[in-house]
N, C-alpha and C positions, 0 to 999 in steps of 0.2 A: 293346804289351800292358802293362797296368798291374795292380797289385795290386787296385785297385778293381774291375776287371772280374772277377777271380777271386772276390773276396768276394761280389759280387752273384750270381754263378752258384751258389756254395755255398748261399747263402740260398734261392735259387729251388729247388734240388734238395731241400733239407732241409725246407722249409716247404710244398713242393708247391703253390706259389702259382699262380694263373691268370696267363696272359700275354695282353696286349692287343697286337694287331698291326694293321697297315694292309695291306689286300689288295694283293698285288703284281701287276705285269704279267707274265703267263705267257710262257714261252719254249718253243720246240719241243723235243721229246724223241725219242729213238730207240726206246725200248721203249713198249709199250702198258700203261696202268694201268687197273685197274678197282677201284672201291670195292665191297668185298664186303658191308660193313655200316657204317652210320653210327649211332653211339651217340646215344641221345636224352636221357640224363641223367634227373634227377628221381628220384622214389621207386621207379619201376618199371623203370629201366634204369641201366646203368653209364655213366660218363663218365671221360675222361682215362685211356686204357690205361696200366697200370703197367709193362708190358714188352712183349716180343714175343709170338708165338703158337707153339704146339707142336702137331704132328700126332699123331693116333692111326692105327692101321693101316687104319681105315675111311675116312680122309680128312677126319675132323672136326678142327676147329681149336679150341684152348683158350687162354684168356688171362685176365688180371685187370685190373680198373680201380681206380684210387685213389679215385674219387668215384662218386656215385650210390648208390642203394639207400636203406635206412632212414636217416632224419635224426636219429640218436640218439647221435652221437659228438661230444664236446667235448674240447678247444677248437679242433679242426682243421677247421672248416667245416661241421659238421653231419652230412654223409653218411659212411657207413662203408666203402663200396666193395663190389665184387662179383667173382665168378668166372663166366665165360661159356663157352658152347660154341657154335660155328658149324657147322651141318650143311650139306654141299654139296647143291646142287639135284639132284633125281632125274633131270631132263632137262637136256641142254646148253642153256645160255642162261637157265636159271631163276635164281631168287634164293636166296641162302644164308639159312638160318633160324637166328636167335639164340635161345638158351635160357639164362636165368640159372640156373646149377646151385648157386650159393650166394650169399647176401647176408649180409655181416658185420653183427653187432649191436652191437659195441663193448664197452668195459670194463664199463659198468654191467650188462651181461648176461653178464659173465665170458667174453666173446668177444674175438677179435682185431679190429683195424680198420685200414683204409687199406693195402691191398696196395702193396708198394713194390719189386716186381720181377716178372719173368716166372715162368712155371711150368716145372717139369721133370716128366717122366713116367717111371714105372718099368715093368717088363715086364708087370705085371699090371693096368696101367691107372690106378694111383693117381697123383694129382697133388700136387706139393709146391711151397710158396712161402713168402714172408715178408710180414709186415705191419709197418709202421713204428711203430704204436701198438697199444693194446689189450693184452689178456692180463691177468694178475693182478698184474703188477709194480707197484712203488710209485713209478715215475717221475712227476714233476709237470711240466707245461708250462703256462706263463702262469697259474700259480696253480691249475690244475685237474689232478686225477689222471687222466692220459691213458694210463697203462701204458707199459711199456718196449719193447713189440713182441713178436712171437711168430713161431714157425715152425709151419705148419699142413700137414695132409694131407687130401685129399679122395678118398674111395674111391667108385668107381662103384656104382650100384645093382645088386642081384642080378637084378632083373627090369627089362626095358625100360620106361622111363617112370617108374620109381621115383625116390626122392630120393637124392641123393649124401650120404654120411656124412662130416661134418667132424670131425677130431681135432686138438687142439692138441698138437703133439709137444714143444714147449718154449715156455714163457712166461718171458721174461727177468725174474727176480725183482727185481733192483736194477740201477742203472746200472753197477755194477762188473762184472757179467757181460755187459754189452753193452746198448746203447740205440740204437734206430732202425735195425733190420735193413734192409739195402739190397741190391738186385740179385738175380741168380739164384743158386740153390743148385747144388751139384754132388755127385754120388755117387762113392765109391770102390768097389772091387771087393767090399768087405765090407759094402756098404750103409750105411756111415757118410756122413752129410751134412756138407758144409762150407759156410760162409757168412761174412758180415762184417756188422758193425754200424758205422755211420758215426760214432757217438758212444759214450760209455760206455767200459768197460774198466778204469777206475780209475787211468789215467795221463794226464798232460797236464792243463793248467789253463787254456789260452787258446784252445781250438779254437772254442767257441761258447758264449756265456754262457747262451743259452736251454736248452742241453742239458748244463749243468754243466761246460763247458769240457773235458771228457775227450775224447780224440782217437780213440776207436774200437778195435775188436778184431776178430780172426779167430777163429771158433769151430768146433768139431767136435761133431756130435751122433751118438752111438752108439746103435743100436737095442737094445731090451730083449732079454735072453737068452730070456725066456719071452714068448709071445704075450700082449698086453694089458698088459705092464709099461711102465715109464717109460723114455723116452729119456734119455740122460745127456749133459749138456753139459760140454765141456772147452774153456776159453779157451786157444788156442794162442799168441796174442801180443796184448799190450796196447800200442797205439801211444802214444808220449809226445809227439809233435810234434817240432819242430826237425828235426835230421838223421835222426831215426828214421822220419819219415813221419807223416802224420795223415789221418784220415777215409778209411778204405778203402771202396771202393764196390762190393764184390761182384764177380760175374763171374769167380770163381776158376777155375783149371785145375790139374790134377794131372799130374805126370810118371809114368813107369813105376816109379819108386822111392818114390812116395808123397809127394814134395815138393809144396808148394802155392805157386802163383804168383798175383800180383794187382797192383793199382795202388792208390795212395792219391791223393786229390784234392789234399792239401796236404802240408806238411813237405818234408824233403829239403834242398835247397840254400837256405840262409838268406841267401846273398849274391847271389842272382839277382834278376831283375826283379820277382819277386813279393814281395820283402821278407821279413820274419820269418815270415810265414805259410808260405813255401816254395811251390815250383812243382809239387810232387808227385813221386812215385817209382814205380818198378816194384820189387817185392820178391819174395823167395823164402823160404819157411819149410820147413826141413829137419826131418824127424821124428827123434826120438831113437833112439840105438842100443839103449838099454835102456828097458824099460817103466817109466813113471813119471817119467822124466827130461824136462826142458823141451825144447821145440822150439827150433831155432836160426834166428834172423832174419838174413837177408842182403839188403842193398839192392843191386839189380843196376844201377839207373840213377837218377840224380837230375836232373830237368829244371831248366833255368835260365831259361826264358822265351824265349831265342833259338831253342832247339831244340824248343820246345813247352812247354806248362804245363797243369796241372790235368787229368790224365787221369781220365775219368769212367766207363770201360766195361770195365776189365779187359783181359786179353790172350788170345791164342790161339796154339797151336803150329802150325808147319808140319811136314812129314815129317822134317825134319832137326833138330827140336827148337829151332829159332829162334822167337822170340816176336814177335808183331805186335799193334799196338794203335793207339788214337787219342788225341790230346791235344786237349782242349776249346778251349784258348786257346794263346797264345804263337805263336812263329814270326815271320817277317818282316813280316806284316800284322796279327798279333795275333788271327788267326781260327782257329788250331789247325792240326793236321796229322795225318798217318799216319806211324807209326814202325816200324822193325824193330830188334830186339835180337838180334844174332848170337851164338849159343852159343860160349863160349870154345873155342879149339882146344886140343889136348892140351898140357899143360904151362903153360897160361895160365889165369888166374882172372877176367879182366875181360870182361864182356859188351860188345860193341861196338854202339853206337847209330848208326842211320842214319835220317834223315828221308826218307821216300819221296815225300811230297807236302805242300806248304803250301797251305792254302786262302786265296784272295784276297778272299773275301767277296762276289764278284760272282755270276755265273751258276753257278759251281761249288759254292757253298754256304759255310757257315762253322759253327764251333763244333760239331764232331761229338761226339755223346753216345752213339752206338750202337756196340755190339760188332761187330767184323768177322767175316765168315765166308769160308771158302775155297770156290771153285768147283772143278769137276773138272779144269780145266786149270791150276790154280795161280793163278788170278785171285783177287783180294781184292774183296769186295763190302761196302759199308757205306752209312751214311746221314749226311748233315749236317743239323743241327737247323734251320737257317734259311739264308737267302740274300738278297742285295740285291734280286734280281728274281724270286725264288720264295719259297714258304713251306717251304723245305727241299728237299733233293735226295737221290736214291739214286745212288751212283757205283760205278764199277769201276776197279780198278788192275790192269793186266796187265804181267807181267815182259816186257821187251823182249829179254832175252838178251844185251844189249850193256852191258858194264861195270856190271852190276847195276842198270840203269835200269828204270823203270816208266812205263807209259803210263796217263794218267788220262782218264776219260770220264764225263760225266754221263749216266746212263741215263734219269732222269726228274726233272722239277722239279714239285713240288706247287703247285697253284694257289690253295689256300684254298677255303672253302665254295663249292659243295657238294663239292669235292674235299678231300682230306686236307691237313693242315698240321702242321708240327713233328714229324718223325719222330725219336724219341728212343731206339728200341730196336733190337736186332739183328734181322737178317733170317733167314728159314728157307727152304730150298729143298724143292720137292716131288719132286726127283730127276729131273725131265724138263726142267729149265731155268727153270721159273717160280719167282719169289720172292714171299714173303709177309711182311707186317709190319704195324705199327700206326703211327698218328700220334696225338699227344696232343690235337690240336685239328682243326678242319675237319669236314667232313661236313654233314649236314642237321639235326643236333640243334639245335633252337631254344632249349632250356633253358639253353644255355651261350653265353657270349660267344665269337664266332668258331668256334662249333661244339663238339661234345662229343667229337670224336675218331673215328677210323675204323680198320677192318681193310682192307688193300688187297692186290691181286695185281698183280705186274708180269710181263709176258710178252715175250720177245724177238721 
């Protein structure tokens, strides 16, 4: 694994660039896959799903796309992105129905643009997400005022068939408050929202020249005291690069005491294989004991390349508060891996890292970008972005019960158009064993090279 590979990946994620692939030879798989919807792109549909999907109680699926919709956004490719709903068929074997519930208009319309993460849903059906650009902020990209990004809410219509209501909860005003929001948001018990921006924050000078060099931030949004008031942003930590970490990627989680955990794509170990850019970190932000005091930053793990590098999807907890995640690159073949961070035992302060699996880049996949989820039996499920013989895979890791070992199996290998390709987001379960997710490319959409992306179902 080389620093060049990490740099190329960061540019891909931040600029949301298209990927050109060669159709791979398919391999057999154990689970059955079904494409529920193929995005068509263009002005009337979305393309390139921004994250995974989320269910409502009626079984509808919701998600966002980075591309598609009105071509009014500059300088990031023209289209502004969409939010969609997929309604299950009334009869078994029928087709799912897609509805665009919102199309972003971009900064020139004082709107957000380019969704850059999945959605979360509250108890009353409102949806929340982030956009990489747009809003009223003063950030400039490639000489054009593109905005610094935004946090948005979509509220369902009061009557069936009506329009959803979009509200911008926070428009990052300058890069110092954050620039290029990324990944999924998370609620705490008081309805505060937490998220991350890949750039901005006001610290660091070398992370990316296109985004001012600043290395990102973790933020908290507090709801208004009175209905209709403004949400309040508080920057919890500004990453400075180097040993501090750089470029947080969202997908944050909270523990029972309100501490925030996540990963950074860069920073950390400056002496590892990734060079001065660092191989990435896992971090913890501890809330202050007194109101108004700063949060405390702790680095739980610094990757060095041999054990993995450039984590891109955050972490999740198990029932014992151990952390699990994926590294996009690094490892013995440079193709990334799956890791565990064991919570310190009483009297100790160091989290213990263990690599559960290294991808070899063959049939098993490589470069995982998707967040992991746990199954009911303690199994881990995830997706690898690509593979030598497939266009990405969905995998399962099962604990063997022997010396902490794990058994790896590929559940499905994507074939490319008309099948999906390049799964980059976490999966979701319907509670009866089926898995649902998105692919950034593939499908039947002819408006995009190698397809415009899909929503899929996997059944055992």
